[in-house]
C-alpha positions in Angstrom: 26.4 191.8 -178.6 26.9 188.1 -179.2 24.9 185.7 -177.0 25.3 182.0 -176.5 22.9 179.7 -174.7 24.2 176.6 -172.9 27.5 177.1 -174.7 30.7 175.9 -173.1 33.6 178.3 -173.3 37.1 178.7 -172.1 38.6 181.9 -170.6 42.2 182.0 -169.7 42.9 180.2 -166.4 39.3 179.0 -166.1 38.3 175.5 -167.2 35.5 174.8 -169.5 32.3 176.1 -168.2 28.7 175.8 -169.2 26.5 178.9 -168.9 24.5 181.4 -170.8 26.7 184.4 -171.5 27.0 187.5 -173.6 30.1 188.7 -175.2 30.5 192.3 -176.2 33.0 192.4 -179.0 35.8 194.8 -178.1 37.4 197.0 -180.6 40.9 195.7 -181.3 40.1 192.1 -180.3 41.7 189.6 -182.7 39.7 186.5 -183.6 39.5 183.5 -185.8 36.4 181.4 -186.8 37.4 177.8 -187.3 35.1 175.3 -189.0 34.8 171.9 -187.3 33.9 168.9 -189.5 33.5 165.4 -188.0 35.2 166.6 -184.9 38.3 168.0 -186.8 39.1 171.7 -186.7 39.8 172.4 -190.4 43.2 173.8 -191.3 43.8 174.7 -187.6 47.6 175.4 -188.2 46.8 177.9 -190.9 44.2 179.7 -188.7 46.6 180.0 -185.8 49.4 181.2 -188.1 47.1 184.0 -189.3 46.1 184.8 -185.7 49.8 185.1 -184.8 50.3 187.4 -187.8 47.3 189.6 -186.8 48.6 189.8 -183.2 52.0 190.9 -184.5 50.4 193.6 -186.7 48.9 195.2 -183.6 51.9 194.6 -181.4 50.6 191.8 -179.3 52.2 188.4 -178.4 50.8 185.0 -179.2 48.6 183.4 -176.5 48.4 179.7 -177.0 50.2 177.0 -178.9 48.6 175.0 -181.7 48.4 171.9 -179.6 46.8 173.8 -176.7 44.1 175.2 -178.9 43.5 171.9 -180.6 43.0 170.2 -177.2 40.7 173.0 -176.1 38.6 172.8 -179.2 38.4 169.0 -178.8 37.1 169.5 -175.2 34.7 172.2 -176.5 33.0 170.1 -179.2 32.7 167.1 -176.9 31.1 169.2 -174.2 28.6 170.6 -176.7 27.8 167.1 -178.0 28.5 168.0 -181.6 31.1 167.2 -184.2 30.2 169.9 -186.7 30.0 173.7 -186.4 32.0 176.8 -186.1 34.3 177.8 -183.2 35.3 181.3 -182.4 38.7 182.0 -180.8 39.1 185.6 -179.5 42.2 187.3 -178.0 41.9 190.6 -176.3 43.3 192.5 -173.3 39.8 193.3 -171.9 39.0 189.6 -171.7 39.5 187.6 -168.5 43.1 186.3 -168.8 43.1 187.4 -172.4 41.2 184.7 -174.4 37.7 183.3 -175.1 36.9 180.2 -177.0 33.3 179.2 -177.8 30.9 177.7 -180.4 28.9 180.1 -182.4 25.7 179.7 -184.6 26.6 178.8 -188.1 24.9 178.9 -191.5 26.3 177.1 -194.5 25.1 177.5 -198.1 22.6 174.9 -199.3 22.9 172.8 -202.4 20.9 175.2 -204.6 23.2 178.1 -203.7 26.2 176.1 -204.9 24.4 175.1 -208.1 22.9 178.5 -209.0 25.2 181.0 -207.2 24.4 183.9 -205.0 23.5 187.6 -205.5 25.9 190.3 -204.5 26.1 194.1 -204.6 29.1 196.5 -204.4 29.6 198.8 -201.4 32.1 201.6 -201.3 33.9 200.8 -198.1 37.4 200.1 -197.0 38.6 198.3 -193.9 41.4 199.8 -191.8 44.3 197.4 -191.4 42.8 194.8 -193.9 45.5 192.2 -193.2 44.5 191.7 -189.6 41.3 189.9 -188.5 40.2 192.5 -185.9 36.7 193.0 -184.3 35.1 196.2 -185.8 31.5 196.5 -184.6 30.7 199.7 -186.6 31.9 198.0 -189.8 29.7 195.0 -189.2 26.7 197.1 -188.6 27.2 199.1 -191.8 27.5 195.9 -193.9 24.6 194.1 -192.3 22.3 197.1 -193.0 23.5 197.2 -196.6 23.0 193.5 -197.2 19.5 193.6 -195.8 18.6 196.8 -197.8 19.9 195.3 -201.1 18.5 191.8 -200.5 21.7 190.1 -201.4 23.9 187.4 -199.8 27.2 189.3 -199.7 28.6 192.8 -200.2 31.6 193.3 -202.4 33.8 196.1 -201.0 35.1 198.8 -203.4 38.0 201.1 -202.5 38.6 204.7 -203.4 40.4 203.7 -206.6 37.2 201.9 -207.8 38.5 198.4 -207.3 36.8 195.4 -205.8 38.9 194.3 -202.9 37.0 191.6 -201.0 33.7 190.5 -199.7 32.4 191.8 -196.3 33.1 188.4 -194.8 34.9 186.6 -197.6 37.5 186.7 -200.2 36.5 187.0 -203.9 37.8 185.5 -207.1 37.0 186.2 -210.7 37.5 184.4 -214.0 38.2 186.4 -217.2 40.0 185.3 -220.4 40.3 181.8 -218.9 42.4 183.2 -216.0 41.7 183.1 -212.3 42.0 186.5 -210.8 41.9 187.8 -207.2 42.8 191.2 -205.6 46.3 191.6 -204.2 47.1 190.4 -200.7 48.1 193.9 -199.6 44.4 195.0 -199.9 42.6 192.1 -198.2 42.5 189.8 -195.3 44.4 186.7 -196.4 41.8 184.0 -195.9 42.7 180.4 -195.3 40.4 179.2 -198.0 41.8 181.9 -200.4 45.3 180.5 -199.8 44.2 176.9 -200.4 42.4 177.8 -203.6 45.5 179.6 -205.0 47.7 176.6 -204.2 45.2 174.2 -205.8 44.9 176.4 -209.0 48.7 176.5 -209.3 49.0 172.8 -208.7 46.7 171.8 -211.6 47.9 174.5 -214.0 45.0 176.9 -213.9 46.3 180.4 -215.0 46.3 182.7 -212.0 47.0 186.3 -211.3 46.8 188.7 -208.3 45.7 192.0 -209.7 43.5 195.0 -209.1 39.9 194.3 -210.1 38.4 197.4 -211.6 34.6 197.6 -211.5 34.5 197.7 -215.3 35.8 194.1 -215.5 32.5 192.9 -214.2 31.0 193.1 -217.6 33.7 190.8 -219.1 33.6 188.0 -216.5 33.2 184.3 -217.3 32.6 183.7 -213.6 33.1 184.8 -210.0 33.0 183.3 -206.5 33.4 184.1 -202.9 35.5 181.9 -200.6 35.6 181.5 -196.8 35.4 179.2 -193.8 31.7 178.6 -194.1 30.9 179.1 -197.8 34.0 177.2 -199.1 33.9 178.0 -202.9 30.5 179.7 -203.6 29.6 180.9 -207.1 28.4 184.4 -207.6 25.4 184.7 -210.0 25.0 188.5 -209.9 26.9 191.6 -209.1 24.4 194.5 -208.7 22.4 194.1 -211.9 25.0 192.2 -214.0 24.4 188.5 -214.4 27.5 186.3 -214.1 27.5 182.8 -215.7 29.5 181.3 -212.8 27.6 178.0 -212.6 28.7 177.1 -216.1 32.3 178.2 -215.6 34.6 175.1 -215.8 37.4 176.7 -213.8 35.0 177.4 -210.9 33.4 173.9 -210.9 36.8 172.3 -211.0 38.0 174.4 -208.0 34.9 173.5 -206.1 35.7 169.8 -206.5 39.4 170.3 -205.7 38.7 172.2 -202.5 36.1 169.7 -201.3 38.7 166.9 -201.9 41.3 169.0 -199.9 38.9 169.2 -197.0 38.2 165.4 -197.1 41.9 164.7 -197.2 42.6 166.9 -194.2 39.8 165.4 -192.1 40.9 161.9 -192.8 44.5 162.7 -191.9 43.5 164.3 -188.6 40.7 162.1 -187.5 
């Protein structure tokens, strides 16, 4: 159950409302979490393109145009009196008129986490239909319990072939032999940040490869990081008991700077 206090939300034909409300995530609901920075919804076009793709994978039609969603988010952030945060956009047949749009609590990594990296642990778990961003409450509960039990920041999912596929709420990248590596798209949710990082790496000539990431590779890594809407490019300092020198990896520090510049450019262009 997700709860929001004093949060404005939009539901289909209704206008923006202000009320305390609880949302019970429904199995099969499609959603996107969009970061808002200085009043600008970051990479909105990419998020909505992925939502349309997720809807198509489960045989549903698109609900709103990019401009409609942009205007609704603008109204939402003004109504909440904030220019920074995360907005959740949900589409599902059990919702009134099919959609729900509201601001959610957010947590961003602090400066020390970017400098020193975060601890992770591997979890043998596979998501069904990994290419679609679909609500799955049992999956979230399993992961949350695992992360709490291990005392780590993120769980790295491992499939039945013994390959790391993605983080529980992120994509993952690795550096070995001076090459940037990430699991193939067929096995993961194609994150917006993931896409931007790959484009940036190619644009500056960083060697890049999509490939299966066997667990044994962990011992040979020069670095690793998770990527996502909230964490951006966040170095990984440990996978289980193996220490990873990500903070000193030049490829990772370069990508962190490039991605921050990409965000700055988008915000300036759309302000």
